[in-house]
A tleap script that builds the chain and sets N, CA, C and O, in Angstrom:
source leaprc.protein.ff14SB
mol = sequence {
  NMET PHE LEU LYS LEU TYR HIE ARG LEU PRO
  VAL ALA ARG MET ILE ASP GLY SER VAL HIE
  GLU LEU THR ALA LEU ASN SER ALA PHE GLU
  ARG LEU LYS GLN GLN ALA GLY VAL ALA THR
  PRO VAL TRP ASP GLU LEU VAL ALA LEU ASN
  GLY GLU CARG
}
set mol.1.N position { 150.940 117.131 178.188 }
set mol.1.CA position { 151.448 115.957 177.526 }
set mol.1.C position { 152.396 115.205 178.485 }
set mol.1.O position { 153.118 115.808 179.278 }
set mol.2.N position { 152.364 113.952 178.385 }
set mol.2.CA position { 153.227 113.057 179.220 }
set mol.2.C position { 154.698 113.424 179.064 }
set mol.2.O position { 155.455 113.435 180.035 }
set mol.3.N position { 155.087 113.723 177.836 }
set mol.3.CA position { 156.496 113.992 177.598 }
set mol.3.C position { 157.033 115.179 178.339 }
set mol.3.O position { 158.175 115.139 178.797 }
set mol.4.N position { 156.265 116.240 178.480 }
set mol.4.CA position { 156.582 117.429 179.247 }
set mol.4.C position { 156.841 117.034 180.741 }
set mol.4.O position { 157.810 117.472 181.362 }
set mol.5.N position { 155.945 116.205 181.264 }
set mol.5.CA position { 156.049 115.777 182.613 }
set mol.5.C position { 157.248 114.822 182.814 }
set mol.5.O position { 157.962 114.885 183.815 }
set mol.6.N position { 157.427 113.961 181.840 }
set mol.6.CA position { 158.504 112.984 181.908 }
set mol.6.C position { 159.878 113.693 181.972 }
set mol.6.O position { 160.717 113.356 182.808 }
set mol.7.N position { 160.085 114.648 181.102 }
set mol.7.CA position { 161.332 115.343 180.957 }
set mol.7.C position { 161.673 116.214 182.216 }
set mol.7.O position { 162.818 116.641 182.368 }
set mol.8.N position { 160.711 116.465 183.084 }
set mol.8.CA position { 160.891 117.175 184.309 }
set mol.8.C position { 161.370 116.256 185.460 }
set mol.8.O position { 161.868 116.700 186.494 }
set mol.9.N position { 161.190 115.002 185.211 }
set mol.9.CA position { 161.633 114.017 186.236 }
set mol.9.C position { 163.113 113.761 186.238 }
set mol.9.O position { 163.729 113.752 185.173 }
set mol.10.N position { 163.712 113.552 187.389 }
set mol.10.CA position { 165.180 113.264 187.392 }
set mol.10.C position { 165.615 112.052 186.579 }
set mol.10.O position { 166.705 112.018 186.007 }
set mol.11.N position { 164.671 110.996 186.543 }
set mol.11.CA position { 164.998 109.835 185.812 }
set mol.11.C position { 165.196 110.049 184.312 }
set mol.11.O position { 165.841 109.252 183.632 }
set mol.12.N position { 164.622 111.149 183.817 }
set mol.12.CA position { 164.793 111.423 182.377 }
set mol.12.C position { 166.180 111.652 181.944 }
set mol.12.O position { 166.518 111.449 180.778 }
set mol.13.N position { 167.040 112.094 182.905 }
set mol.13.CA position { 168.400 112.274 182.589 }
set mol.13.C position { 169.184 110.959 182.403 }
set mol.13.O position { 170.249 110.922 181.786 }
set mol.14.N position { 168.629 109.924 182.946 }
set mol.14.CA position { 169.331 108.645 182.946 }
set mol.14.C position { 168.786 107.729 181.833 }
set mol.14.O position { 169.411 106.710 181.536 }
set mol.15.N position { 167.671 108.051 181.225 }
set mol.15.CA position { 167.019 107.238 180.243 }
set mol.15.C position { 166.946 108.024 178.913 }
set mol.15.O position { 166.509 109.174 178.860 }
set mol.16.N position { 167.399 107.337 177.846 }
set mol.16.CA position { 167.302 107.994 176.502 }
set mol.16.C position { 166.244 107.274 175.779 }
set mol.16.O position { 166.484 106.214 175.202 }
set mol.17.N position { 165.023 107.846 175.794 }
set mol.17.CA position { 163.857 107.157 175.121 }
set mol.17.C position { 163.289 108.019 174.045 }
set mol.17.O position { 163.285 109.245 174.153 }
set mol.18.N position { 162.812 107.394 173.014 }
set mol.18.CA position { 162.121 108.107 171.893 }
set mol.18.C position { 160.709 108.453 172.354 }
set mol.18.O position { 160.184 107.914 173.328 }
set mol.19.N position { 160.145 109.353 171.625 }
set mol.19.CA position { 158.733 109.703 171.863 }
set mol.19.C position { 157.845 108.479 171.927 }
set mol.19.O position { 157.020 108.326 172.828 }
set mol.20.N position { 158.034 107.623 170.961 }
set mol.20.CA position { 157.151 106.421 170.849 }
set mol.20.C position { 157.318 105.510 172.101 }
set mol.20.O position { 156.361 104.919 172.602 }
set mol.21.N position { 158.617 105.429 172.587 }
set mol.21.CA position { 158.843 104.565 173.725 }
set mol.21.C position { 158.174 105.146 174.951 }
set mol.21.O position { 157.587 104.423 175.757 }
set mol.22.N position { 158.268 106.476 175.088 }
set mol.22.CA position { 157.717 107.114 176.310 }
set mol.22.C position { 156.187 107.100 176.272 }
set mol.22.O position { 155.545 106.922 177.307 }
set mol.23.N position { 155.621 107.280 175.127 }
set mol.23.CA position { 154.151 107.220 175.024 }
set mol.23.C position { 153.699 105.782 175.347 }
set mol.23.O position { 152.704 105.585 176.043 }
set mol.24.N position { 154.439 104.781 174.836 }
set mol.24.CA position { 154.077 103.374 175.128 }
set mol.24.C position { 154.218 103.103 176.651 }
set mol.24.O position { 153.398 102.402 177.245 }
set mol.25.N position { 155.266 103.671 177.256 }
set mol.25.CA position { 155.457 103.479 178.715 }
set mol.25.C position { 154.204 104.074 179.473 }
set mol.25.O position { 153.668 103.431 180.375 }
set mol.26.N position { 153.783 105.239 179.109 }
set mol.26.CA position { 152.628 105.854 179.771 }
set mol.26.C position { 151.428 104.987 179.572 }
set mol.26.O position { 150.684 104.750 180.524 }
set mol.27.N position { 151.196 104.485 178.338 }
set mol.27.CA position { 150.044 103.660 178.083 }
set mol.27.C position { 150.073 102.388 178.932 }
set mol.27.O position { 149.066 101.990 179.518 }
set mol.28.N position { 151.218 101.779 178.983 }
set mol.28.CA position { 151.383 100.512 179.820 }
set mol.28.C position { 151.132 100.819 181.260 }
set mol.28.O position { 150.519 99.998 181.942 }
set mol.29.N position { 151.553 101.920 181.766 }
set mol.29.CA position { 151.329 102.379 183.099 }
set mol.29.C position { 149.855 102.501 183.386 }
set mol.29.O position { 149.375 102.044 184.424 }
set mol.30.N position { 149.141 103.113 182.475 }
set mol.30.CA position { 147.668 103.353 182.584 }
set mol.30.C position { 146.971 101.962 182.662 }
set mol.30.O position { 146.081 101.789 183.495 }
set mol.31.N position { 147.330 101.025 181.867 }
set mol.31.CA position { 146.722 99.714 181.854 }
set mol.31.C position { 147.048 98.971 183.207 }
set mol.31.O position { 146.184 98.323 183.799 }
set mol.32.N position { 148.312 99.097 183.652 }
set mol.32.CA position { 148.627 98.461 184.930 }
set mol.32.C position { 147.860 99.064 186.072 }
set mol.32.O position { 147.413 98.328 186.952 }
set mol.33.N position { 147.683 100.381 186.104 }
set mol.33.CA position { 146.899 100.991 187.161 }
set mol.33.C position { 145.448 100.489 187.165 }
set mol.33.O position { 144.870 100.208 188.215 }
set mol.34.N position { 144.902 100.392 186.000 }
set mol.34.CA position { 143.533 99.888 185.866 }
set mol.34.C position { 143.387 98.475 186.364 }
set mol.34.O position { 142.465 98.169 187.121 }
set mol.35.N position { 144.294 97.605 185.943 }
set mol.35.CA position { 144.262 96.172 186.283 }
set mol.35.C position { 144.496 96.023 187.796 }
set mol.35.O position { 143.878 95.155 188.412 }
set mol.36.N position { 145.348 96.821 188.402 }
set mol.36.CA position { 145.680 96.736 189.804 }
set mol.36.C position { 144.632 97.439 190.704 }
set mol.36.O position { 144.566 97.174 191.904 }
set mol.37.N position { 143.808 98.349 190.102 }
set mol.37.CA position { 142.801 99.052 190.878 }
set mol.37.C position { 143.434 100.021 191.826 }
set mol.37.O position { 142.898 100.280 192.903 }
set mol.38.N position { 144.654 100.605 191.418 }
set mol.38.CA position { 145.407 101.530 192.329 }
set mol.38.C position { 145.035 102.932 191.821 }
set mol.38.O position { 145.039 103.221 190.625 }
set mol.39.N position { 144.709 103.791 192.820 }
set mol.39.CA position { 144.475 105.177 192.536 }
set mol.39.C position { 145.706 105.986 192.522 }
set mol.39.O position { 146.507 105.889 193.452 }
set mol.40.N position { 145.909 106.780 191.526 }
set mol.40.CA position { 147.093 107.689 191.453 }
set mol.40.C position { 146.635 109.088 191.146 }
set mol.40.O position { 146.902 109.626 190.072 }
set mol.41.N position { 145.933 109.679 192.110 }
set mol.41.CA position { 145.347 111.019 191.869 }
set mol.41.C position { 146.387 112.127 191.521 }
set mol.41.O position { 146.099 113.004 190.707 }
set mol.42.N position { 147.541 112.082 192.114 }
set mol.42.CA position { 148.532 113.106 191.808 }
set mol.42.C position { 148.995 112.962 190.409 }
set mol.42.O position { 149.006 113.937 189.657 }
set mol.43.N position { 149.393 111.743 190.016 }
set mol.43.CA position { 149.893 111.437 188.677 }
set mol.43.C position { 148.811 111.798 187.641 }
set mol.43.O position { 149.112 112.387 186.603 }
set mol.44.N position { 147.514 111.429 187.945 }
set mol.44.CA position { 146.467 111.721 187.002 }
set mol.44.C position { 146.313 113.244 186.837 }
set mol.44.O position { 146.073 113.734 185.734 }
set mol.45.N position { 146.451 113.962 187.918 }
set mol.45.CA position { 146.359 115.442 187.824 }
set mol.45.C position { 147.488 115.994 186.933 }
set mol.45.O position { 147.259 116.821 186.051 }
set mol.46.N position { 148.729 115.500 187.198 }
set mol.46.CA position { 149.898 115.945 186.377 }
set mol.46.C position { 149.682 115.679 184.872 }
set mol.46.O position { 149.979 116.524 184.028 }
set mol.47.N position { 149.156 114.479 184.566 }
set mol.47.CA position { 148.923 114.082 183.199 }
set mol.47.C position { 147.884 115.053 182.623 }
set mol.47.O position { 148.070 115.590 181.531 }
set mol.48.N position { 146.817 115.268 183.345 }
set mol.48.CA position { 145.735 116.192 182.869 }
set mol.48.C position { 146.249 117.583 182.634 }
set mol.48.O position { 145.876 118.239 181.661 }
set mol.49.N position { 147.092 118.031 183.509 }
set mol.49.CA position { 147.701 119.333 183.295 }
set mol.49.C position { 148.540 119.449 182.060 }
set mol.49.O position { 148.683 120.520 181.471 }
set mol.50.N position { 149.082 118.349 181.690 }
set mol.50.CA position { 149.908 118.290 180.449 }
set mol.50.C position { 149.103 117.955 179.241 }
set mol.50.O position { 149.684 117.820 178.164 }
set mol.51.N position { 147.820 117.811 179.332 }
set mol.51.CA position { 146.919 117.671 178.164 }
set mol.51.C position { 146.878 116.278 177.548 }
set mol.51.O position { 146.484 116.142 176.390 }
set mol.52.N position { 147.274 115.232 178.287 }
set mol.52.CA position { 147.264 113.879 177.700 }
set mol.52.C position { 146.143 113.135 178.376 }
set mol.52.O position { 145.873 113.349 179.558 }
set mol.53.N position { 145.490 112.268 177.643 }
set mol.53.CA position { 144.473 111.324 178.113 }
set mol.53.C position { 143.728 110.833 176.981 }
set mol.53.O position { 142.817 110.022 177.147 }
savepdb mol mol.pdb
quit
């Protein structure tokens, strides 16, 4: 799940976001990646390990 990954990042200590905000952030990031045509294999692997997609 994205939230497990998110809470392991150092930035999580600086941002107080609800589950809905963080899920929306991940969804927006996915759309941006698709529009830009940018590959993020490491991020994709981390998200897959956490069971989100």
